C-alpha positions as CSV (number, residue, x, y, z in Angstrom):
1,M,0.5,0.0,-30.1
2,G,1.0,-3.7,-30.5
3,W,-0.7,-6.5,-28.6
4,A,2.5,-7.3,-26.6
5,H,2.6,-3.7,-25.4
6,L,-1.1,-3.8,-24.5
7,L,-0.6,-7.1,-22.7
8,M,2.4,-5.7,-20.7
9,L,0.3,-2.7,-19.8
10,A,-2.7,-4.8,-18.7
11,I,-0.5,-7.1,-16.6
12,A,1.3,-4.1,-15.0
13,I,-2.0,-2.4,-14.1
14,W,-3.4,-5.6,-12.6
15,V,-0.3,-6.3,-10.6
16,H,-0.4,-2.7,-9.3
17,V,-4.1,-2.8,-8.4
18,L,-4.1,-6.3,-6.9
19,A,-0.9,-5.6,-4.8
20,A,-2.6,-2.4,-3.5
21,V,-5.7,-4.3,-2.6
22,V,-3.6,-7.0,-0.8
23,W,-1.7,-4.3,1.1
24,I,-4.8,-2.4,2.1
25,G,-6.6,-5.7,3.1
26,A,-3.6,-6.9,5.2
27,C,-3.4,-3.5,6.9
28,A,-7.2,-3.7,7.7
29,A,-6.7,-7.2,9.1
30,L,-3.7,-6.0,11.1
31,A,-5.6,-2.9,12.4
32,L,-8.6,-5.0,13.6
33,A,-6.4,-7.8,15.1
34,A,-4.1,-5.4,16.9
35,G,-7.0,-3.4,18.2
36,A,-8.7,-6.5,19.5
37,L,-5.6,-8.0,21.0
38,R,-4.2,-5.0,22.8
39,S,-5.0,-6.5,26.2
40,G,-1.6,-8.1,26.5
41,A,-3.0,-11.6,26.9
42,V,-1.4,-14.8,25.6
43,E,-3.3,-14.4,22.3
44,S,-1.6,-11.0,21.9
45,A,1.8,-12.6,22.4
46,D,1.1,-15.3,19.9
47,F,-0.2,-12.8,17.3
48,A,2.9,-10.6,17.7
49,R,5.2,-13.6,17.5
50,R,3.6,-15.4,14.6
51,A,1.2,-13.3,12.5
52,L,2.6,-9.8,12.8
53,P,6.0,-10.5,11.1
54,R,4.3,-12.3,8.3
55,L,1.8,-9.5,7.7
56,V,4.7,-6.9,7.7
57,R,6.6,-9.0,5.2
58,L,3.4,-9.4,3.0
59,N,2.9,-5.7,3.1
60,A,6.5,-5.0,2.1
61,V,6.2,-7.3,-0.9
62,A,2.9,-5.7,-1.8
63,A,4.5,-2.2,-1.5
64,A,7.3,-3.2,-3.9
65,L,4.8,-4.7,-6.4
66,V,2.6,-1.5,-6.2
67,L,5.7,0.6,-7.1
68,A,6.9,-1.8,-9.8
69,G,3.4,-2.2,-11.4
70,G,2.8,1.6,-11.3
71,G,6.2,2.3,-12.7
72,V,5.8,0.0,-15.6
73,S,2.3,1.3,-16.3
74,L,3.5,4.9,-16.2
75,A,6.4,4.1,-18.5
76,A,4.2,2.3,-21.0
77,V,1.6,5.0,-21.1
78,G,4.2,7.7,-21.1
79,G,6.0,6.2,-24.0
80,E,2.8,6.0,-25.9
81,R,2.1,9.7,-25.3
82,G,5.6,11.0,-25.6
83,Y,5.7,11.5,-21.9
84,R,3.4,14.5,-22.3
85,F,0.7,14.3,-19.7
86,P,-2.2,16.7,-18.9
87,P,-1.7,18.8,-15.8
88,L,-4.6,17.0,-14.0
89,F,-2.9,13.7,-14.6
90,I,0.4,14.9,-13.1
91,E,-1.4,16.5,-10.1
92,V,-3.3,13.2,-9.3
93,L,-0.1,11.2,-9.8
94,A,1.7,13.5,-7.4
95,M,-1.1,12.9,-4.8
96,K,-0.9,9.2,-5.3
97,A,2.9,9.2,-4.9
98,S,2.5,11.2,-1.6
99,L,-0.1,8.7,-0.4
100,Y,2.2,5.8,-1.3
101,F,5.1,7.3,0.6
102,G,2.7,7.8,3.6
103,M,1.8,4.2,3.4
104,V,5.5,3.2,3.2
105,W,6.1,5.3,6.3
106,T,3.3,3.5,8.2
107,L,4.8,0.1,7.1
108,I,8.3,1.1,8.3
109,A,6.9,2.4,11.6
110,T,4.9,-0.9,12.0
111,A,8.0,-3.0,11.3
112,R,10.0,-0.9,13.8
113,T,7.3,-1.3,16.4
114,Q,7.1,-5.0,15.9
115,A,10.9,-5.3,16.1
116,S,11.0,-3.3,19.3
117,M,8.7,-5.8,21.0
118,G,11.5,-8.3,20.7
119,D,11.0,-11.7,22.1
120,R,8.7,-10.5,24.8
121,P,5.6,-9.1,23.1
122,A,3.3,-9.9,26.1
123,E,5.5,-7.6,28.2
124,A,5.6,-4.9,25.5
125,G,2.1,-3.9,26.6
126,Q,-1.0,-2.4,25.2
127,R,0.6,0.7,23.8
128,W,2.4,-1.3,21.0
129,F,-0.8,-2.9,19.8
130,V,-2.6,0.5,19.9
131,R,0.2,2.0,17.8
132,I,0.1,-0.9,15.3
133,A,-3.7,-0.6,15.0
134,A,-3.4,3.2,14.5
135,L,-0.6,2.9,11.9
136,S,-2.4,0.1,10.0
137,G,-5.7,2.0,10.1
138,A,-3.9,5.1,8.7
139,A,-2.5,2.9,5.9
140,V,-6.0,1.7,5.1
141,V,-7.3,5.3,4.8
142,L,-4.3,6.4,2.7
143,G,-4.6,3.3,0.5
144,G,-8.4,3.8,0.0
145,I,-7.8,7.4,-1.2
146,A,-5.0,6.2,-3.5
147,L,-7.3,3.6,-5.0
148,A,-10.0,6.2,-5.6
149,L,-7.4,8.5,-7.2
150,G,-6.3,5.6,-9.4
151,L,-9.8,5.2,-10.7
152,L,-9.8,8.9,-11.5
153,L,-6.5,8.6,-13.3
154,A,-7.7,5.6,-15.4
155,G,-10.9,7.3,-16.2
156,T,-9.6,10.7,-17.3
157,L,-6.3,10.1,-19.1
158,E,-8.0,9.3,-22.4
159,R,-10.5,12.1,-22.1
160,L,-7.8,14.8,-21.4
161,P,-5.9,16.4,-24.3
162,T,-2.2,15.9,-24.5
163,P,-0.4,19.2,-24.0
């Protein structure tokens, strides 16, 4: 494996991991802010109007980068191994994919909730902020598990025999 291949793999892995950390961090901030602002006060309306759309967009970009970085990493490692992976690797990868799709679902549900607030977030009421806090909190949990599984993947691939 040449240096260009190693460099591409390293960049893809770092893009994948850093995008995941940004996504999880933004979800944590969103969960905390939405939970604190569920009162329906003016601050809630300002948050819903200004910060919420930006955080949803940031999370959408991060989600795309997680997928792209993970796909490039998988292709690079797969090509190196003839796309023969140990069963444990495939099982962990399937779990990570399930968690990713769960996080994407929370992102879509958050975006829909934000869109349904319309131009009157103060009138949308407390239930929207509770829902956003719950969805974002769920994404944090899913993302944390996915990061832990990523460490397992990275730490075991070289130690497992190729079938």
